[in-house]
C-alpha positions in Angstrom: -176.2 -60.4 -129.2 -176.0 -57.3 -127.1 -177.0 -53.7 -127.4 -175.2 -50.6 -126.0 -177.2 -50.9 -122.7 -176.6 -54.6 -121.9 -172.9 -54.2 -122.9 -172.5 -51.4 -120.5 -174.3 -53.1 -117.7 -172.3 -56.3 -118.2 -169.0 -54.3 -118.0 -170.0 -52.6 -114.8 -171.5 -55.7 -113.3 -168.3 -57.8 -113.9 -166.3 -55.3 -112.0 -169.0 -54.8 -109.2 -169.2 -51.1 -109.8 -172.1 -48.7 -109.9 -172.4 -46.5 -113.0 -170.0 -43.6 -113.0 -170.3 -40.4 -115.0 -169.0 -42.0 -118.2 -171.6 -44.7 -117.9 -174.4 -42.3 -117.3 -173.2 -40.1 -120.3 -173.0 -43.2 -122.5 -176.6 -44.2 -121.6 -177.8 -40.7 -122.0 -176.3 -40.5 -125.5 -177.8 -43.8 -126.5 -181.3 -42.9 -125.5 -181.0 -39.4 -127.0 -180.0 -40.9 -130.3 -182.7 -43.5 -130.2 -185.2 -41.8 -132.4 -182.6 -41.0 -135.1 -181.4 -44.7 -135.0 -185.0 -45.9 -135.5 -185.5 -43.4 -138.3 -182.4 -44.6 -140.0 -183.5 -48.2 -139.7 -186.9 -47.3 -141.2 -185.1 -45.4 -144.1 -182.9 -48.5 -144.7 -185.8 -50.9 -144.5 -188.0 -49.1 -147.0 -185.1 -48.6 -149.5 -183.0 -51.7 -148.9 -183.4 -53.2 -152.4 -182.6 -49.9 -154.0 -179.6 -49.3 -151.7 -178.1 -52.7 -152.6 -178.8 -52.2 -156.3 -177.3 -48.7 -156.4 -174.2 -49.9 -154.4 -173.7 -52.8 -156.8 -174.0 -50.6 -159.8 -171.5 -48.0 -158.4 -169.1 -50.8 -157.4 -169.2 -52.4 -160.8 -168.9 -49.0 -162.5 -165.7 -48.4 -160.4 -164.3 -51.9 -160.8 -165.7 -53.3 -164.1 -163.1 -56.2 -164.1 -165.3 -57.8 -161.4 -168.1 -58.5 -164.0 -165.8 -59.4 -166.9 -164.8 -63.0 -167.7 -162.6 -64.2 -165.0 -163.9 -61.6 -162.5 -165.3 -62.6 -159.1 -168.8 -61.4 -160.1 -168.7 -62.8 -163.5 -171.8 -65.1 -164.3 -175.2 -64.5 -163.1 -174.8 -66.7 -160.1 -171.7 -64.9 -158.8 -173.2 -61.5 -159.5 -176.3 -62.5 -157.6 -174.1 -63.8 -154.7 -172.4 -60.5 -154.5 -175.6 -58.5 -154.2 -176.9 -61.1 -151.7 -173.8 -60.5 -149.5 -174.3 -56.8 -149.8 -177.8 -57.1 -148.6 -176.6 -59.3 -145.8 -174.1 -56.6 -144.7 -176.8 -53.9 -144.9 -179.2 -55.9 -142.9 -176.8 -56.5 -140.1 -175.5 -53.0 -140.2 -179.1 -51.9 -139.6 -179.3 -54.2 -136.5 -176.1 -52.7 -135.2 -177.4 -49.2 -135.7 -180.5 -49.9 -133.8 -178.5 -51.7 -131.0 -175.9 -49.0 -130.9 -173.4 -51.8 -130.7 -171.3 -53.8 -133.2 -171.4 -57.1 -131.4 -173.9 -58.5 -133.8 -171.5 -57.9 -136.6 -168.8 -60.0 -135.0 -171.3 -62.8 -134.0 -173.3 -63.0 -137.2 -171.3 -61.6 -140.1 -167.5 -61.3 -139.6 -166.6 -64.6 -138.0 -168.2 -67.0 -140.4 -167.6 -64.8 -143.4 -163.8 -64.8 -143.0 -163.7 -68.6 -143.4 -166.1 -68.6 -146.2 -164.2 -65.9 -148.2 -160.9 -67.6 -147.5 -162.2 -70.9 -148.9 -163.8 -69.3 -151.9 -160.9 -66.9 -152.7 -163.2 -63.8 -152.6 -161.1 -60.6 -152.9 -161.5 -58.4 -149.9 -160.9 -55.0 -151.6 -164.1 -54.9 -153.6 -166.0 -56.1 -150.5 -164.7 -53.3 -148.5 -165.4 -50.8 -151.3 -169.0 -52.1 -151.6 -169.6 -51.7 -147.9 -168.3 -48.1 -148.0 -170.5 -47.3 -151.1 -173.5 -48.6 -149.2 -172.6 -46.4 -146.2 -172.6 -43.3 -148.4 -176.0 -44.2 -149.9 -177.5 -45.0 -146.6 -176.3 -41.6 -145.1 -178.0 -39.9 -148.1 -181.2 -41.8 -147.5 -181.2 -41.2 -143.8 -180.6 -37.4 -144.3 -183.5 -37.5 -146.8 -185.6 -39.0 -144.1 -185.0 -35.9 -142.0 -182.1 -37.0 -139.7 -179.8 -34.0 -139.4 -176.8 -35.7 -137.9 -176.0 -38.9 -139.7 -172.6 -39.5 -138.2 -173.8 -42.5 -136.2 -174.5 -44.3 -139.5 -170.7 -44.6 -140.0 -170.1 -46.9 -137.1 -171.3 -50.4 -138.3 -170.1 -49.8 -141.8 -166.7 -48.5 -140.8 -166.4 -51.3 -138.2 -167.0 -54.0 -140.9 -164.5 -52.3 -143.2 -161.9 -52.1 -140.5 -162.4 -55.7 -139.5 -162.2 -56.9 -143.2 -159.2 -54.8 -143.9 -157.2 -55.9 -140.9 -157.9 -59.5 -141.4 -156.1 -61.5 -144.0 -159.2 -62.8 -145.7 
């Protein structure tokens, strides 16, 4: 698992180069946004259960067929598994926010999950929608915590959405 700084250093070390203007600007941006990323993580951590619950409620309101007989979240066990997975995505999105890097999502979420979802026949559309709903809720929570520019919150959620959407899961 890497963060923005170690990823940058690795890339420049591999090519045997000193940091150029782009690298310095990237580092500067990472450190300048550090307080906001930590504030976002704190807002998520203190509201994680509520974020997942709200996201699940919104998802099932939008797609009620998921919780009807034959739906992928029908039965208490499947419903709980869906909320567990949403919590999992939220936790790792928080790690990626703090790191300023999405590598942790590839290493700990996306790789193993693809195989699992394939074997279980879990539909990807509702998963993607649930992640986007969580992103919206998180942005509201982070803004309420006093962070004025919440655009950095998009990155891990949008990354997971893109990766799920581009992969035949």
